[in-house]
Structure formats: structure tokens, C-alpha cells
N, C-alpha and C positions, 0 to 999 in steps of 0.2 A: 817410910819414904817422904820427903820433906816437900810438899806441893809448892811451896812458896819459892822453891829453887827453879821452877820452870821458866826456860828463857827462850825467845826466839833466836833461831841460828841463821836460817837462810831460805831463800824461795828459789823455785824452779819453773821456768816456762817451758822449757824443752828437756824432754826426759834424757835425750843423749848426753846432757850436760851434768846429770845427776852422778855424783859418785857412788862407788859400790856401797851396800849397806854394810856397817860396822858394829851394829847393835841391834838389839831387838826394836821393832817399829809396831806402834799402834796407830792405825789410821781411823780417821773419821769422814764419814761418805754420807752424801744425802742431796736431795736436790736443791737447787738455788733458794734461798731465804728460808730454809727449814731451820735454820739456828745453830749451824756448827760453830761459827765463832763465839757466838752467845754461851753455848755449851762449854766450849774450852775455857774462856774467860771465867765462868762460874765454876768449873772444877778446880782451876788453878787460884781462886780467890783475887783475880786481877780484873781490872775494868778494860785495859787495853792491851792485853798480851796479844790476843787476835784482833784484826780491825773487824768492827761491826759495821755494817751499813743496812739502811732501810731500803736500798736498791738491791733487787736480785741480781746475781752474777758479778758480785764484786771481786769474790775470790776466784783469780783466773790463773793461779800458779799453785804449784804444790807446795805448803808452807811447812818447814821443819821447826820443832821446838825441842828442846833439850831438857830432859828430867833425870837428873842423876844417871842411871844406866840404859835408859831409853830414849827413843824420839817418839813425839807425838806427831802425827803428820795429817795436816789440814788438807783434804783433797778440793779441787774446785768443786762448785755445785753444778750439777746436770739438770736439763730440761728446761732452761731458761727460754721462754720463747722470743723475747725480743733481742736476740743477737744474730748475726748472719749464719748461714750454714757454714761457712769455712771456718769461723770461730767456735761453733757448736762441735765441729769434726775435730778442731784442735785440742779442746778440752777433752772429747772422748777418747782421742788417741792419748792423751796425756793421763788420764785416769787409766785407761785400759793398759797401757805400758807398764804403768806402776803395780798395779794388781795382778798382772800375770808375769811378772817379772819372778822367776822361780829362785833367783839369785837372792832377793832382799829376804831380810830376816823379819818378815811380816808374821806376828804373833796373833793379831786381833784386829778385827774391823767393827767399829762402831756404826751400824748403818740406822740414820736417822730418818724418821718417818713423821710427818705432822700428824698429831693423834687426831686432829679435828676432821680429816678426809680420809677416803680410801687411799691406798697407796697408787702412786702414779704407774703408768707402763715403764717407766724409767725406773721406778723402785723396785718393781717385781724383777725386771731384767735384771737389776744388779743383785737381789737377793738368790736369784736363779744362778747367776753366775758365781757367787759365793759359796752357795751349796756344792754346784757341779765342780768347783775348783778345790773343795774341800778346804777352804779358807775359814777359820773361825770367826764367827761374828756374833755380835749381841745387837738387837734392835733396841733402839732408843726412841720411845713416842714422845716427841717434843710438843711444846705448848700445852701440856696437860691442865694448866690453870685455865685455860680458855673454855673448859668445858664444864657443866655443872655435873654432879655425881650421876645423875640417871643418863645424860649424854655420854658420859665416859664408859659408863657400864655398857651401853649401847654399842659403841664404838669397839670396846673390846671384844664383844660378842662378834660383831661383824669382821673383825681383822681375821677370826677363825676361819672364816671362808674366803677372805680376800687375799690372805698371805699363805704361800704353801708351807706346810709344815709348821704353821703358827705355835701349835701346842708344843712341838719339841725345841722351839727357839728360847732363848733366855730374852726377856722384854724388861725394860725399865722404862716408868712413866717419869717423864722429866720435865720440869718448869724452870727456866732461868729467872723468873720473877720470884717464885717462893723457896727455891732452893731443892724442891722434891727430887729425889733422885739422885742427888749429888753424892752423898755417901755412898751409895750404892755403887756408882760408877768409879769413884776414886778406889773403893776396895777391889773392884775388879782389875783395875790398872795395876794396883799393888800386887794383886795375886800373879798377873801376868809378868810382871816385872821380877818375881822371885823364882819364875821356873826356870 
């Protein structure tokens, strides 16, 4: 798979406008400012494939990127406090409609969690939803470079009690700064694309 061929296709702010799924889709989910856009850019070796912002809540649409025979789908971040209730509901409906549409060929979700902190209530709700819906997922622990080795070890230990079924979940420690975890994530994408 040639990662350099990834390109932005289109965005949808309204689920009803989204066409039917015509190929495998791999989605990226996580709270606002967890690093989804940075992760997508790092995986595909591009600086500006996905728009990165220091302001949380910048991705308010579902963004589709094409890579050979699959779509990479960047879902809006959830849980950002500084938006109106109606805006939050709109994002929630958009994400929920996408994930619960049984017609889509959703092969995998990369669920991003900031490694420095316990998962938020929204993170846990998302993990429970993925488990209950039997949607395959991988947890990506972002911002790993911001922790010293001892802190990292403590956080990994804590996740065992904070995240349900943690020991049965595939986890990848990731840093957009150092590139840690990139090859691992690329190989998971390749494996899914070949199935």
C-alpha cells in the first residue's frame, strides 16, 4: 500500500447527504484536541492532509480521505466544553449516525485517548458502544512523548482499571512528535485493507 497516495475526498456536516459506502472504511474517533488530525498527517507522511488546529473542536464534519481501495474517515472530536448544546448534539448525532449505520463497510475504528489522562466519560461511552456494537477497534494512546518512562508505566497500569477489557484490547502508544507507533498503525491499516 502506497501511503503517499492518500488524498482528501470530501466532508459531510449532515449525515443524510452522505452517499452509501462503496469500499472499506477505517474511522478515527476521539475527543476534541486528542490529536486525530496530527495522527492522520503522520501516518500518511503529510503536513497538511488533515487540517490541524490548536483550537479544540475544529473538525466539525466527517472527513473522507481516499487511500487506494479504502477510505480513511476522520470523525468530529467529541466532548469539547466550549460549544453550544445544540452544536454538541449535532456532532453527537453525526458521529452516532455514522457508527450505527449497519450499511457502511466500517472495518475498524482507531479510538484515540490522550495517554496523559484517564479516559473521559465520553471516551468510555465510545469504547462501550464499540464493544456492544461489535465494531472492531484499536485504542491509540496519543501524546506518549509527553510522559517520562515512569509516568508512562503508571498510566498503562492505571488504564487496566480505567478502561473496560483493557487487557483484551489492541493498544498502540503514539507520538506525532517522535513518530512512535506510526509503523504499527500503518501495518494495521494494511492488514485491514487486504482482508
